[in-house]
KOLSEGU-802010 format. One record per atom (N, C-alpha, C, CB): residue in three letters; residue number from 1; chain; y, x, z; atom name. Coordinates in nm, 3 decimals, decimal comma. Atoms other than C-alpha are relative to their C-alpha. Glycine has a CB too. Layout:
{site 'ala'; NUM; 'A'; {Y; X; Z}; 'CA'},
...
This chain:
{site 'unk'; 1; 'A'; {0,101; 0,091; -0,046}; 'N'},
{site 'unk'; 1; 'A'; {17,309; 12,833; 10,705}; 'CA'},
{site 'unk'; 1; 'A'; {-0,128; 0,015; -0,081}; 'C'},
{site 'unk'; 1; 'A'; {0,050; -0,141; -0,006}; 'CB'},
{site 'unk'; 2; 'A'; {0,133; -0,004; 0,061}; 'N'},
{site 'unk'; 2; 'A'; {16,938; 12,845; 10,631}; 'CA'},
{site 'unk'; 2; 'A'; {-0,091; -0,093; 0,078}; 'C'},
{site 'unk'; 2; 'A'; {-0,058; 0,146; -0,001}; 'CB'},
{site 'unk'; 3; 'A'; {0,093; 0,091; -0,066}; 'N'},
{site 'unk'; 3; 'A'; {16,633; 12,644; 10,726}; 'CA'},
{site 'unk'; 3; 'A'; {-0,059; 0,057; 0,129}; 'C'},
{site 'unk'; 3; 'A'; {-0,112; -0,036; -0,094}; 'CB'},
{site 'unk'; 4; 'A'; {0,070; -0,059; -0,114}; 'N'},
{site 'unk'; 4; 'A'; {16,465; 12,887; 10,966}; 'CA'},
{site 'unk'; 4; 'A'; {0,049; 0,142; 0,027}; 'C'},
{site 'unk'; 4; 'A'; {-0,152; 0,002; -0,025}; 'CB'},
{site 'unk'; 5; 'A'; {-0,042; -0,135; -0,035}; 'N'},
{site 'unk'; 5; 'A'; {16,532; 13,214; 11,148}; 'CA'},
{site 'unk'; 5; 'A'; {-0,065; 0,106; -0,087}; 'C'},
{site 'unk'; 5; 'A'; {-0,031; 0,028; 0,145}; 'CB'},
{site 'unk'; 6; 'A'; {0,064; -0,101; 0,085}; 'N'},
{site 'unk'; 6; 'A'; {16,287; 13,394; 10,920}; 'CA'},
{site 'unk'; 6; 'A'; {0,068; 0,013; -0,136}; 'C'},
{site 'unk'; 6; 'A'; {-0,147; -0,036; -0,020}; 'CB'},
{site 'unk'; 7; 'A'; {-0,071; -0,005; 0,127}; 'N'},
{site 'unk'; 7; 'A'; {16,527; 13,329; 10,629}; 'CA'},
{site 'unk'; 7; 'A'; {0,145; 0,046; 0,015}; 'C'},
{site 'unk'; 7; 'A'; {-0,004; -0,135; -0,067}; 'CB'},
{site 'unk'; 8; 'A'; {-0,138; -0,043; -0,022}; 'N'},
{site 'unk'; 8; 'A'; {16,845; 13,472; 10,783}; 'CA'},
{site 'unk'; 8; 'A'; {0,039; 0,111; -0,098}; 'C'},
{site 'unk'; 8; 'A'; {0,020; 0,048; 0,144}; 'CB'},
{site 'unk'; 9; 'A'; {-0,050; -0,097; 0,096}; 'N'},
{site 'unk'; 9; 'A'; {17,052; 13,665; 10,531}; 'CA'},
{site 'unk'; 9; 'A'; {0,093; 0,100; 0,070}; 'C'},
{site 'unk'; 9; 'A'; {0,073; -0,072; -0,115}; 'CB'},
{site 'unk'; 10; 'A'; {-0,087; -0,106; -0,052}; 'N'},
{site 'unk'; 10; 'A'; {17,214; 13,999; 10,627}; 'CA'},
{site 'unk'; 10; 'A'; {0,007; 0,002; 0,152}; 'C'},
{site 'unk'; 10; 'A'; {0,138; -0,017; -0,057}; 'CB'},
{site 'unk'; 11; 'A'; {-0,004; 0,013; -0,145}; 'N'},
{site 'unk'; 11; 'A'; {17,121; 13,945; 10,991}; 'CA'},
{site 'unk'; 11; 'A'; {0,026; 0,134; 0,069}; 'C'},
{site 'unk'; 11; 'A'; {-0,130; -0,058; 0,051}; 'CB'},
{site 'unk'; 12; 'A'; {-0,020; -0,130; -0,066}; 'N'},
{site 'unk'; 12; 'A'; {17,097; 14,313; 11,089}; 'CA'},
{site 'unk'; 12; 'A'; {0,144; 0,048; -0,014}; 'C'},
{site 'unk'; 12; 'A'; {-0,096; 0,105; -0,059}; 'CB'},
{site 'unk'; 13; 'A'; {-0,137; -0,044; 0,024}; 'N'},
{site 'unk'; 13; 'A'; {17,432; 14,394; 10,931}; 'CA'},
{site 'unk'; 13; 'A'; {0,100; -0,084; 0,080}; 'C'},
{site 'unk'; 13; 'A'; {0,032; -0,008; -0,149}; 'CB'},
{site 'unk'; 14; 'A'; {-0,092; 0,087; -0,072}; 'N'},
{site 'unk'; 14; 'A'; {17,605; 14,092; 11,083}; 'CA'},
{site 'unk'; 14; 'A'; {-0,010; 0,019; 0,150}; 'C'},
{site 'unk'; 14; 'A'; {-0,027; -0,145; -0,034}; 'CB'},
{site 'unk'; 15; 'A'; {0,017; -0,027; -0,144}; 'N'},
{site 'unk'; 15; 'A'; {17,458; 14,160; 11,429}; 'CA'},
{site 'unk'; 15; 'A'; {0,073; 0,129; 0,038}; 'C'},
{site 'unk'; 15; 'A'; {-0,150; 0,011; 0,036}; 'CB'},
{site 'unk'; 16; 'A'; {-0,070; -0,127; -0,026}; 'N'},
{site 'unk'; 16; 'A'; {17,596; 14,517; 11,408}; 'CA'},
{site 'unk'; 16; 'A'; {0,151; -0,021; 0,005}; 'C'},
{site 'unk'; 16; 'A'; {-0,036; 0,104; -0,107}; 'CB'},
{site 'unk'; 17; 'A'; {-0,144; 0,028; 0,001}; 'N'},
{site 'unk'; 17; 'A'; {17,943; 14,392; 11,318}; 'CA'},
{site 'unk'; 17; 'A'; {0,040; -0,078; 0,125}; 'C'},
{site 'unk'; 17; 'A'; {0,039; -0,080; -0,127}; 'CB'},
{site 'unk'; 18; 'A'; {-0,030; 0,081; -0,120}; 'N'},
{site 'unk'; 18; 'A'; {17,935; 14,135; 11,600}; 'CA'},
{site 'unk'; 18; 'A'; {0,000; 0,087; 0,126}; 'C'},
{site 'unk'; 18; 'A'; {-0,103; -0,114; 0,015}; 'CB'},
{site 'unk'; 19; 'A'; {0,007; -0,088; -0,116}; 'N'},
{site 'unk'; 19; 'A'; {17,834; 14,403; 11,852}; 'CA'},
{site 'unk'; 19; 'A'; {0,118; 0,097; 0,005}; 'C'},
{site 'unk'; 19; 'A'; {-0,132; 0,079; -0,001}; 'CB'},
{site 'unk'; 20; 'A'; {-0,110; -0,096; 0,008}; 'N'},
{site 'unk'; 20; 'A'; {18,104; 14,642; 11,732}; 'CA'},
{site 'unk'; 20; 'A'; {0,137; -0,065; 0,020}; 'C'},
{site 'unk'; 20; 'A'; {-0,004; 0,070; -0,132}; 'CB'},
{site 'unk'; 21; 'A'; {-0,130; 0,068; -0,004}; 'N'},
{site 'unk'; 21; 'A'; {18,384; 14,380; 11,725}; 'CA'},
{site 'unk'; 21; 'A'; {-0,011; -0,136; 0,070}; 'C'},
{site 'unk'; 21; 'A'; {0,056; -0,019; -0,143}; 'CB'},
{site 'unk'; 22; 'A'; {0,025; 0,129; -0,067}; 'N'},
{site 'unk'; 22; 'A'; {18,307; 14,113; 11,989}; 'CA'},
{site 'unk'; 22; 'A'; {0,122; -0,091; 0,014}; 'C'},
{site 'unk'; 22; 'A'; {-0,055; 0,025; 0,136}; 'CB'},
{site 'unk'; 23; 'A'; {-0,121; 0,083; -0,014}; 'N'},
{site 'unk'; 23; 'A'; {18,669; 13,997; 12,020}; 'CA'},
{site 'unk'; 23; 'A'; {0,052; -0,053; -0,133}; 'C'},
{site 'unk'; 23; 'A'; {0,108; 0,080; 0,069}; 'CB'},
{site 'unk'; 24; 'A'; {-0,054; 0,037; 0,131}; 'N'},
{site 'unk'; 24; 'A'; {18,728; 13,965; 11,646}; 'CA'},
{site 'unk'; 24; 'A'; {-0,103; -0,055; -0,096}; 'C'},
{site 'unk'; 24; 'A'; {0,064; 0,118; -0,061}; 'CB'},
{site 'unk'; 25; 'A'; {0,108; 0,042; 0,090}; 'N'},
{site 'unk'; 25; 'A'; {18,397; 13,845; 11,509}; 'CA'},
{site 'unk'; 25; 'A'; {-0,091; -0,097; 0,073}; 'C'},
{site 'unk'; 25; 'A'; {-0,080; 0,122; -0,052}; 'CB'},
{site 'unk'; 26; 'A'; {0,094; 0,097; -0,057}; 'N'},
{site 'unk'; 26; 'A'; {18,196; 13,531; 11,584}; 'CA'},
{site 'unk'; 26; 'A'; {-0,112; -0,018; -0,100}; 'C'},
{site 'unk'; 26; 'A'; {0,071; -0,137; 0,033}; 'CB'},
{site 'unk'; 27; 'A'; {0,119; 0,018; 0,083}; 'N'},
{site 'unk'; 27; 'A'; {17,843; 13,504; 11,453}; 'CA'},
{site 'unk'; 27; 'A'; {-0,081; -0,115; 0,056}; 'C'},
{site 'unk'; 27; 'A'; {-0,084; 0,130; -0,006}; 'CB'},
{site 'unk'; 28; 'A'; {0,083; 0,114; -0,041}; 'N'},
{site 'unk'; 28; 'A'; {17,651; 13,179; 11,466}; 'CA'},
{site 'unk'; 28; 'A'; {-0,079; -0,044; -0,122}; 'C'},
{site 'unk'; 28; 'A'; {0,088; -0,118; 0,059}; 'CB'},
{site 'unk'; 29; 'A'; {0,088; 0,043; 0,108}; 'N'},
{site 'unk'; 29; 'A'; {17,379; 13,022; 11,260}; 'CA'},
{site 'unk'; 29; 'A'; {-0,018; -0,151; 0,003}; 'C'},
{site 'unk'; 29; 'A'; {-0,135; 0,070; 0,009}; 'CB'},
{site 'unk'; 30; 'A'; {0,037; 0,140; 0,015}; 'N'},
{site 'unk'; 30; 'A'; {17,311; 12,672; 11,131}; 'CA'},
{site 'unk'; 30; 'A'; {-0,142; 0,002; -0,057}; 'C'},
{site 'unk'; 30; 'A'; {0,102; -0,080; -0,092}; 'CB'},
{site 'unk'; 31; 'A'; {0,142; -0,005; 0,038}; 'N'},
{site 'unk'; 31; 'A'; {16,931; 12,645; 11,118}; 'CA'},
{site 'unk'; 31; 'A'; {-0,052; -0,143; -0,009}; 'C'},
{site 'unk'; 31; 'A'; {-0,084; 0,084; 0,101}; 'CB'},
{site 'unk'; 32; 'A'; {0,026; 0,143; 0,018}; 'N'},
{site 'unk'; 32; 'A'; {16,848; 12,306; 10,973}; 'CA'},
{site 'unk'; 32; 'A'; {-0,139; -0,044; 0,047}; 'C'},
{site 'unk'; 32; 'A'; {0,015; -0,035; -0,144}; 'CB'},
{site 'unk'; 33; 'A'; {0,135; 0,038; -0,044}; 'N'},
{site 'unk'; 33; 'A'; {16,476; 12,312; 11,066}; 'CA'},
{site 'unk'; 33; 'A'; {-0,026; 0,031; 0,146}; 'C'},
{site 'unk'; 33; 'A'; {-0,102; 0,069; -0,084}; 'CB'},
{site 'unk'; 34; 'A'; {0,022; -0,043; -0,139}; 'N'},
{site 'unk'; 34; 'A'; {16,521; 12,462; 11,413}; 'CA'},
{site 'unk'; 34; 'A'; {0,102; -0,054; 0,098}; 'C'},
{site 'unk'; 34; 'A'; {0,001; 0,149; 0,006}; 'CB'},
{site 'unk'; 35; 'A'; {-0,106; 0,048; -0,088}; 'N'},
{site 'unk'; 35; 'A'; {16,843; 12,313; 11,550}; 'CA'},
{site 'unk'; 35; 'A'; {0,035; -0,144; -0,033}; 'C'},
{site 'unk'; 35; 'A'; {0,124; 0,090; -0,012}; 'CB'},
{site 'unk'; 36; 'A'; {-0,048; 0,136; 0,021}; 'N'},
{site 'unk'; 36; 'A'; {16,985; 11,966; 11,594}; 'CA'},
{site 'unk'; 36; 'A'; {0,151; -0,003; 0,023}; 'C'},
{site 'unk'; 36; 'A'; {-0,071; -0,101; 0,095}; 'CB'},
{site 'unk'; 37; 'A'; {-0,143; 0,017; -0,022}; 'N'},
{site 'unk'; 37; 'A'; {17,348; 11,863; 11,563}; 'CA'},
{site 'unk'; 37; 'A'; {0,022; -0,098; 0,116}; 'C'},
{site 'unk'; 37; 'A'; {0,072; -0,052; -0,130}; 'CB'},
{site 'unk'; 38; 'A'; {-0,029; 0,084; -0,116}; 'N'},
{site 'unk'; 38; 'A'; {17,525; 11,655; 11,830}; 'CA'},
{site 'unk'; 38; 'A'; {-0,049; -0,144; -0,017}; 'C'},
{site 'unk'; 38; 'A'; {0,148; -0,001; 0,026}; 'CB'},
{site 'unk'; 39; 'A'; {0,049; 0,135; 0,026}; 'N'},
{site 'unk'; 39; 'A'; {17,404; 11,334; 11,661}; 'CA'},
{site 'unk'; 39; 'A'; {-0,152; -0,005; -0,007}; 'C'},
{site 'unk'; 39; 'A'; {0,059; -0,053; -0,129}; 'CB'},
{site 'unk'; 40; 'A'; {0,146; -0,003; 0,003}; 'N'},
{site 'unk'; 40; 'A'; {17,041; 11,447; 11,672}; 'CA'},
{site 'unk'; 40; 'A'; {-0,060; 0,028; -0,136}; 'C'},
{site 'unk'; 40; 'A'; {-0,052; -0,127; 0,048}; 'CB'},
{site 'unk'; 41; 'A'; {0,048; -0,030; 0,134}; 'N'},
{site 'unk'; 41; 'A'; {17,017; 11,523; 11,300}; 'CA'},
{site 'unk'; 41; 'A'; {-0,015; 0,150; -0,022}; 'C'},
{site 'unk'; 41; 'A'; {0,094; -0,058; -0,105}; 'CB'},
{site 'unk'; 42; 'A'; {0,013; -0,141; 0,034}; 'N'},
{site 'unk'; 42; 'A'; {16,957; 11,851; 11,122}; 'CA'},
{site 'unk'; 42; 'A'; {0,135; 0,071; 0,012}; 'C'},
{site 'unk'; 42; 'A'; {-0,058; 0,015; -0,142}; 'CB'},
{site 'unk'; 43; 'A'; {-0,121; -0,080; -0,015}; 'N'},
{site 'unk'; 43; 'A'; {17,208; 12,128; 11,186}; 'CA'},
{site 'unk'; 43; 'A'; {0,035; 0,066; -0,133}; 'C'},
{site 'unk'; 43; 'A'; {-0,019; 0,108; 0,110}; 'CB'},
{site 'unk'; 44; 'A'; {-0,051; -0,059; 0,123}; 'N'},
{site 'unk'; 44; 'A'; {17,413; 12,224; 10,881}; 'CA'},
{site 'unk'; 44; 'A'; {0,130; 0,073; 0,030}; 'C'},
{site 'unk'; 44; 'A'; {0,020; -0,108; -0,110}; 'CB'},
{site 'unk'; 45; 'A'; {-0,120; -0,080; -0,022}; 'N'},
{site 'unk'; 45; 'A'; {17,707; 12,460; 10,838}; 'CA'},
{site 'unk'; 45; 'A'; {0,122; -0,087; 0,033}; 'C'},
{site 'unk'; 45; 'A'; {0,029; 0,086; -0,123}; 'CB'},
{site 'unk'; 46; 'A'; {-0,115; 0,088; -0,029}; 'N'},
{site 'unk'; 46; 'A'; {17,954; 12,170; 10,837}; 'CA'},
{site 'unk'; 46; 'A'; {-0,002; -0,048; 0,144}; 'C'},
{site 'unk'; 46; 'A'; {0,000; -0,120; -0,096}; 'CB'},
{site 'unk'; 47; 'A'; {0,009; 0,038; -0,142}; 'N'},
{site 'unk'; 47; 'A'; {17,824; 12,073; 11,183}; 'CA'},
{site 'unk'; 47; 'A'; {0,054; 0,111; 0,088}; 'C'},
{site 'unk'; 47; 'A'; {-0,145; -0,032; 0,039}; 'CB'},
{site 'unk'; 48; 'A'; {-0,052; -0,114; -0,077}; 'N'},
{site 'unk'; 48; 'A'; {17,900; 12,424; 11,311}; 'CA'},
{site 'unk'; 48; 'A'; {0,151; 0,010; -0,014}; 'C'},
{site 'unk'; 48; 'A'; {-0,066; 0,131; -0,047}; 'CB'},
{site 'unk'; 49; 'A'; {-0,145; -0,003; 0,019}; 'N'},
{site 'unk'; 49; 'A'; {18,249; 12,415; 11,158}; 'CA'},
{site 'unk'; 49; 'A'; {0,065; -0,109; 0,085}; 'C'},
{site 'unk'; 49; 'A'; {0,036; -0,019; -0,151}; 'CB'},
{site 'unk'; 50; 'A'; {-0,054; 0,108; -0,084}; 'N'},
{site 'unk'; 50; 'A'; {18,309; 12,081; 11,329}; 'CA'},
{site 'unk'; 50; 'A'; {-0,008; 0,036; 0,148}; 'C'},
{site 'unk'; 50; 'A'; {-0,076; -0,131; -0,026}; 'CB'},
{site 'unk'; 51; 'A'; {0,019; -0,039; -0,140}; 'N'},
{site 'unk'; 51; 'A'; {18,171; 12,214; 11,660}; 'CA'},
{site 'unk'; 51; 'A'; {0,109; 0,098; 0,045}; 'C'},
{site 'unk'; 51; 'A'; {-0,138; 0,063; 0,019}; 'CB'},
{site 'unk'; 52; 'A'; {-0,098; -0,102; -0,033}; 'N'},
{site 'unk'; 52; 'A'; {18,414; 12,508; 11,654}; 'CA'},
{site 'unk'; 52; 'A'; {0,134; -0,024; -0,069}; 'C'},
{site 'unk'; 52; 'A'; {-0,052; 0,136; -0,037}; 'CB'},
{site 'unk'; 53; 'A'; {-0,116; 0,028; 0,086}; 'N'},
{site 'unk'; 53; 'A'; {18,693; 12,333; 11,460}; 'CA'},
{site 'unk'; 53; 'A'; {0,132; 0,050; 0,058}; 'C'},
{site 'unk'; 53; 'A'; {0,010; -0,147; -0,025}; 'CB'},
{site 'unk'; 54; 'A'; {-0,127; -0,046; -0,057}; 'N'},
{site 'unk'; 54; 'A'; {18,975; 12,411; 11,704}; 'CA'},
{site 'unk'; 54; 'A'; {0,014; 0,151; -0,018}; 'C'},
{site 'unk'; 54; 'A'; {0,009; -0,037; 0,149}; 'CB'},
{site 'unk'; 55; 'A'; {-0,004; -0,145; 0,014}; 'N'},
{site 'unk'; 55; 'A'; {18,889; 12,780; 11,704}; 'CA'},
{site 'unk'; 55; 'A'; {0,007; 0,043; -0,146}; 'C'},
{site 'unk'; 55; 'A'; {-0,123; 0,062; 0,066}; 'CB'},
{site 'unk'; 56; 'A'; {0,002; -0,034; 0,142}; 'N'},
{site 'unk'; 56; 'A'; {18,818; 12,791; 11,330}; 'CA'},
{site 'unk'; 56; 'A'; {0,141; -0,012; -0,058}; 'C'},
{site 'unk'; 56; 'A'; {-0,098; -0,091; -0,077}; 'CB'},
{site 'unk'; 57; 'A'; {-0,131; 0,021; 0,061}; 'N'},
{site 'unk'; 57; 'A'; {19,155; 12,646; 11,231}; 'CA'},
{site 'unk'; 57; 'A'; {0,108; 0,083; 0,066}; 'C'},
{site 'unk'; 57; 'A'; {0,038; -0,146; 0,006}; 'CB'},
{site 'unk'; 58; 'A'; {-0,095; -0,089; -0,067}; 'N'},
{site 'unk'; 58; 'A'; {19,346; 12,843; 11,494}; 'CA'},
{site 'unk'; 58; 'A'; {-0,010; 0,141; -0,058}; 'C'},
{site 'unk'; 58; 'A'; {-0,026; 0,002; 0,152}; 'CB'},
{site 'unk'; 59; 'A'; {0,019; -0,135; 0,056}; 'N'},
{site 'unk'; 59; 'A'; {19,195; 13,167; 11,365}; 'CA'},
{site 'unk'; 59; 'A'; {0,047; 0,007; -0,147}; 'C'},
{site 'unk'; 59; 'A'; {-0,148; 0,042; 0,010}; 'CB'},
{site 'unk'; 60; 'A'; {-0,044; 0,001; 0,140}; 'N'},
{site 'unk'; 60; 'A'; {19,254; 13,072; 10,999}; 'CA'},
{site 'unk'; 60; 'A'; {0,152; -0,002; -0,009}; 'C'},
{site 'unk'; 60; 'A'; {-0,058; -0,121; -0,074}; 'CB'},
{site 'unk'; 61; 'A'; {-0,146; 0,005; -0,002}; 'N'},
{site 'unk'; 61; 'A'; {19,616; 12,986; 11,077}; 'CA'},
{site 'unk'; 61; 'A'; {0,062; 0,134; 0,036}; 'C'},
{site 'unk'; 61; 'A'; {0,047; -0,106; 0,098}; 'CB'},
{site 'unk'; 62; 'A'; {-0,049; -0,131; -0,042}; 'N'},
{site 'unk'; 62; 'A'; {19,650; 13,335; 11,224}; 'CA'},
{site 'unk'; 62; 'A'; {-0,055; 0,114; -0,085}; 'C'},
{site 'unk'; 62; 'A'; {-0,034; 0,024; 0,145}; 'CB'},
{site 'unk'; 63; 'A'; {0,037; -0,103; 0,095}; 'N'},
{site 'unk'; 63; 'A'; {19,512; 13,520; 10,923}; 'CA'},
{site 'unk'; 63; 'A'; {-0,146; 0,039; -0,006}; 'C'},
{site 'unk'; 63; 'A'; {0,076; 0,117; 0,029}; 'CB'},
{site 'unk'; 64; 'A'; {0,142; -0,034; 0,001}; 'N'},
{site 'unk'; 64; 'A'; {19,138; 13,522; 10,986}; 'CA'},
{site 'unk'; 64; 'A'; {-0,064; -0,033; -0,135}; 'C'},
{site 'unk'; 64; 'A'; {-0,074; -0,073; 0,112}; 'CB'},
{site 'unk'; 65; 'A'; {0,081; 0,028; 0,118}; 'N'},
{site 'unk'; 65; 'A'; {18,881; 13,522; 10,707}; 'CA'},
{site 'unk'; 65; 'A'; {-0,131; -0,060; 0,047}; 'C'},
{site 'unk'; 65; 'A'; {-0,024; 0,130; -0,086}; 'CB'},
{site 'unk'; 66; 'A'; {0,126; 0,065; -0,035}; 'N'},
{site 'unk'; 66; 'A'; {18,565; 13,312; 10,708}; 'CA'},
{site 'unk'; 66; 'A'; {-0,101; 0,026; -0,110}; 'C'},
{site 'unk'; 66; 'A'; {0,020; -0,151; 0,024}; 'CB'},
{site 'unk'; 67; 'A'; {0,107; -0,028; 0,094}; 'N'},
{site 'unk'; 67; 'A'; {18,235; 13,396; 10,543}; 'CA'},
{site 'unk'; 67; 'A'; {-0,114; -0,096; 0,024}; 'C'},
{site 'unk'; 67; 'A'; {-0,048; 0,147; 0,012}; 'CB'},
{site 'unk'; 68; 'A'; {0,115; 0,088; -0,007}; 'N'},
{site 'unk'; 68; 'A'; {17,968; 13,136; 10,472}; 'CA'},
{site 'unk'; 68; 'A'; {-0,110; 0,062; -0,083}; 'C'},
{site 'unk'; 68; 'A'; {0,035; -0,145; -0,049}; 'CB'},
{site 'unk'; 69; 'A'; {0,111; -0,060; 0,071}; 'N'},
{site 'unk'; 69; 'A'; {17,627; 13,256; 10,368}; 'CA'},
{site 'unk'; 69; 'A'; {-0,115; -0,098; -0,006}; 'C'},
{site 'unk'; 69; 'A'; {-0,043; 0,133; 0,068}; 'CB'},
{site 'unk'; 70; 'A'; {0,113; 0,090; 0,018}; 'N'},
{site 'unk'; 70; 'A'; {17,345; 13,047; 10,227}; 'CA'},
{site 'unk'; 70; 'A'; {-0,030; -0,015; -0,148}; 'C'},
{site 'unk'; 70; 'A'; {0,029; -0,136; 0,064}; 'CB'},
{site 'unk'; 71; 'A'; {0,037; 0,022; 0,140}; 'N'},
{site 'unk'; 71; 'A'; {17,193; 12,917; 9,908}; 'CA'},
{site 'unk'; 71; 'A'; {0,116; -0,066; -0,074}; 'C'},
{site 'unk'; 71; 'A'; {-0,128; -0,088; -0,009}; 'CB'},
{site 'unk'; 72; 'A'; {-0,114; 0,051; 0,075}; 'N'},
{site 'unk'; 72; 'A'; {17,455; 12,852; 9,642}; 'CA'},
{site 'unk'; 72; 'A'; {-0,015; -0,147; -0,038}; 'C'},
{site 'unk'; 72; 'A'; {0,021; 0,083; -0,125}; 'CB'},
{site 'unk'; 73; 'A'; {0,020; 0,138; 0,036}; 'N'},
{site 'unk'; 73; 'A'; {17,300; 12,519; 9,547}; 'CA'},
{site 'unk'; 73; 'A'; {0,024; -0,097; 0,115}; 'C'},
{site 'unk'; 73; 'A'; {-0,139; -0,018; -0,051}; 'CB'},
{site 'unk'; 74; 'A'; {-0,018; 0,086; -0,116}; 'N'},
{site 'unk'; 74; 'A'; {17,353; 12,388; 9,899}; 'CA'},
{site 'unk'; 74; 'A'; {0,144; 0,006; 0,053}; 'C'},
{site 'unk'; 74; 'A'; {-0,098; 0,039; 0,110}; 'CB'},
{site 'unk'; 75; 'A'; {-0,137; -0,014; -0,048}; 'N'},
{site 'unk'; 75; 'A'; {17,720; 12,486; 9,936}; 'CA'},
{site 'unk'; 75; 'A'; {0,087; -0,110; -0,056}; 'C'},
{site 'unk'; 75; 'A'; {0,058; 0,137; -0,039}; 'CB'},
């Protein structure tokens, strides 16, 4: 998660992985200054995890790995 699309980290690399492995890789962004969560507030990574919670926990239960990327002070 980052504030704006101009601050995306590793975007080119992650887009390449997503294109190469569409069935095994989900890429989404939490952009706090550009997106709103379901309650109308700023979008943060925890909102995305909640949005996809069924899929997230199903995949984790089946051996998936999850990567969060953002500023260490905000994790």
